[in-house]
C-alpha positions in Angstrom: 27.3 109.9 87.8 28.0 108.8 84.2 29.8 111.5 82.5 27.7 111.2 79.4 24.6 112.2 81.6 26.1 115.4 83.3 25.6 117.9 80.6 22.0 116.8 79.9 21.3 117.1 83.6 23.1 120.6 83.6 21.1 121.7 80.6 17.5 120.3 82.2 18.4 122.3 85.2 18.6 125.6 83.2 15.6 124.7 81.3 13.5 124.1 84.3 14.5 127.3 85.8 13.5 129.2 82.5 10.2 127.3 82.4 9.4 128.2 86.0 10.3 131.8 85.2 8.0 131.7 82.2 5.1 130.2 84.0 5.3 132.7 86.9 5.5 135.8 84.8 2.9 134.5 82.3 0.5 133.9 85.2 1.2 137.2 86.8 1.9 135.6 90.1 1.9 137.7 93.1 2.9 136.0 96.4 5.9 137.3 98.6 7.4 138.6 95.3 5.7 140.1 92.2 6.2 138.3 89.1 3.6 140.4 87.4 6.0 143.2 87.0 9.0 141.1 85.9 9.7 140.6 82.2 9.3 137.0 80.8 11.8 135.0 78.8 10.3 135.9 75.6 10.8 139.6 76.3 14.3 139.3 77.4 15.3 137.1 74.3 13.9 139.8 72.0 15.7 142.5 73.7 18.9 140.3 73.5 18.5 139.9 69.7 18.0 143.7 69.3 21.2 144.3 71.3 23.4 141.8 69.5 22.8 143.6 66.3 24.7 146.7 67.6 28.4 147.1 68.2 27.7 148.8 71.6 27.0 145.5 73.1 30.2 143.9 72.1 32.2 147.0 73.0 30.5 146.9 76.6 31.6 143.2 77.0 35.0 143.9 75.8 35.5 146.8 78.1 34.3 144.9 81.2 36.5 142.0 80.2 39.6 144.3 79.9 38.9 145.7 83.2 38.4 142.4 85.0 41.4 140.7 83.5 43.6 143.7 84.1 42.6 144.1 87.8 42.5 140.5 88.4 45.9 139.8 86.8 47.6 142.4 88.9 45.9 141.1 92.2 46.9 137.5 91.4 50.6 138.5 91.0 50.7 140.9 94.1 48.5 138.7 96.2 50.7 135.4 95.6 54.0 137.5 96.1 53.0 139.2 99.2 51.0 136.1 100.7 54.3 134.1 100.4 56.4 136.9 101.9 54.2 137.5 104.8 54.0 133.8 105.5 57.7 133.1 105.3 59.5 136.2 106.5 59.0 137.4 110.1 60.2 141.0 109.0 57.8 141.1 106.2 54.9 139.9 108.4 55.7 142.4 111.1 55.9 145.2 108.6 53.1 144.4 106.2 50.4 142.2 107.9 49.1 145.2 110.3 48.6 147.3 107.2 47.0 144.4 105.3 44.7 143.2 108.1 43.4 146.9 108.7 42.6 147.3 104.9 41.3 143.8 104.4 37.8 144.3 106.0 37.1 147.5 103.9 34.6 146.5 101.0 36.4 147.3 97.7 33.2 149.0 96.5 33.7 151.5 99.5 37.0 152.6 97.8 35.2 154.3 94.9 35.6 157.9 96.5 39.3 157.2 97.1 39.7 156.1 93.5 38.0 159.1 92.1 40.4 161.3 94.3 43.6 159.1 93.5 43.1 158.5 89.7 42.5 161.0 86.9 40.5 158.8 84.8 37.4 156.5 85.7 39.2 153.6 83.8 42.2 153.6 86.2 39.8 153.7 89.3 37.6 151.0 88.2 40.7 148.7 87.5 41.9 149.7 91.0 38.8 148.7 92.7 38.7 145.5 90.8 42.3 144.8 91.9 41.5 145.6 95.6 38.4 143.1 95.4 40.6 140.2 94.2 43.7 140.9 96.0 42.8 140.0 99.6 41.3 136.5 98.8 44.3 135.8 97.0 46.7 137.0 99.6 44.8 135.2 102.4 44.7 131.9 100.7 48.3 132.0 99.8 49.2 132.8 103.2 47.3 130.0 104.7 48.6 127.6 102.2 52.2 128.4 103.0 51.6 128.1 106.6 50.0 124.8 106.2 52.8 123.3 104.4 54.4 120.3 106.3 57.8 121.5 107.5 59.2 117.9 106.9 59.0 118.7 103.1 61.3 121.7 103.3 63.6 120.0 105.9 64.1 117.0 103.5 65.2 119.3 100.5 67.4 121.3 102.7 69.2 118.1 103.9 70.1 117.5 100.3 71.7 120.8 100.1 69.0 122.8 98.6 69.2 126.6 99.0 66.4 129.1 99.7 65.5 129.7 95.9 65.4 126.1 95.3 63.1 125.4 98.2 60.8 128.0 97.0 60.7 126.7 93.5 60.5 123.1 94.2 58.7 122.8 97.6 56.8 126.0 98.6 55.4 127.1 95.2 54.2 123.5 94.1 52.8 122.9 97.5 50.7 126.0 97.8 49.2 125.7 94.4 45.9 124.3 95.5 45.4 127.0 98.0 46.3 129.7 95.6 44.0 128.5 92.8 41.1 128.4 95.5 41.9 132.0 96.4 41.9 132.9 92.7 38.7 131.3 92.2 37.1 133.2 94.9 38.8 136.4 93.9 37.5 136.2 90.3 33.8 136.1 91.7 34.4 138.8 94.1 36.1 140.9 91.4 33.2 140.7 89.1 30.9 141.9 92.0 32.9 145.0 92.4 33.8 145.8 88.8 30.2 145.8 87.9 29.2 147.9 91.0 31.9 150.5 90.0 30.8 150.6 86.5 27.3 151.4 87.7 28.8 154.1 90.0 31.4 155.8 87.9 31.8 154.2 84.6 31.2 155.4 81.1 31.0 152.0 79.4 31.0 148.4 80.3 28.0 145.9 81.2 27.4 147.3 84.5 27.1 150.8 83.2 24.6 149.6 80.6 22.6 147.6 82.8 22.2 150.5 85.2 21.5 152.8 82.3 18.5 150.3 81.2 17.2 150.6 84.7 17.1 154.4 84.9 15.1 154.4 81.6 12.7 151.7 83.0 14.0 149.1 80.4 13.5 146.0 82.4 14.3 143.5 79.6 17.6 145.4 79.0 18.3 145.1 82.7 17.8 141.2 82.6 19.9 141.0 79.4 22.8 142.8 81.2 22.3 140.4 84.3 22.5 137.4 82.1 25.6 138.8 80.3 27.4 139.3 83.6 26.4 135.9 84.7 27.9 134.3 81.6 31.0 136.4 81.7 31.5 135.6 85.4 31.0 131.9 84.9 33.3 131.8 81.8 36.2 133.5 83.6 35.7 131.4 86.9 35.5 128.2 85.0 38.8 129.4 83.1 40.6 129.9 86.4 39.4 126.6 87.6 40.5 124.7 84.4 44.0 126.2 84.6 44.1 125.2 88.3 43.2 121.6 87.5 45.7 121.4 84.7 48.5 122.9 86.8 47.9 120.7 89.7 47.0 117.6 87.9 49.9 115.7 89.6 47.8 115.7 92.7 45.8 112.7 93.6 42.0 113.1 92.8 38.9 111.8 94.6 37.0 109.0 92.7 34.8 110.5 90.1 36.3 114.1 90.8 36.9 116.6 88.1 40.2 116.4 86.0 
């Protein structure tokens, strides 16, 4: 598709969804779901206009962003480091992999009781849950990316006299970057799911807490404003991760017409 047409098509897609939402709620359609109880776009826009006039809206956005960036940043560093260690070291694999594989199936949101017991403040517990959510996708993607590297690459560099550190810096790390950023992209999405859930359960501030509070007082337009804010924040942070990934791996060959 022509690049000049891509943004109009995307805007038209969103506009069509909003128009369908308006028609279904305005007509009080009741099929398998009940649109007669769902606020329409106009109500949500009015509630959004009201919220943006108050500093609490921006404080909640900032609080959720701080939590997600802190937990995700820690998970990115730990996931890449441990993923490479487990994949390249037999001793590290034998020591750490059983523990990691037992912990990996546990949903991060199920760690809320553990976080409450371990950490004295809700803030630390929510960051821990966010970290746990993003950590395993990054770890697993990094491990698989390292194991998938052609051994001939490393052998070729070693024959030229390269040591262990040079192999890591010039062969392993560049070679696993596409897989690492795939894991980072997935991890960001999972982290948003869990940080919002944690804010709803045990938070005092943040978009998730404010959305749940709106639900408890039957403020459904406020709920949808919160949902929209979560969607925009998640989209923005995921797009940022993908943009960094494309910039870092721009030396890779791209498919014809693919993103750059």
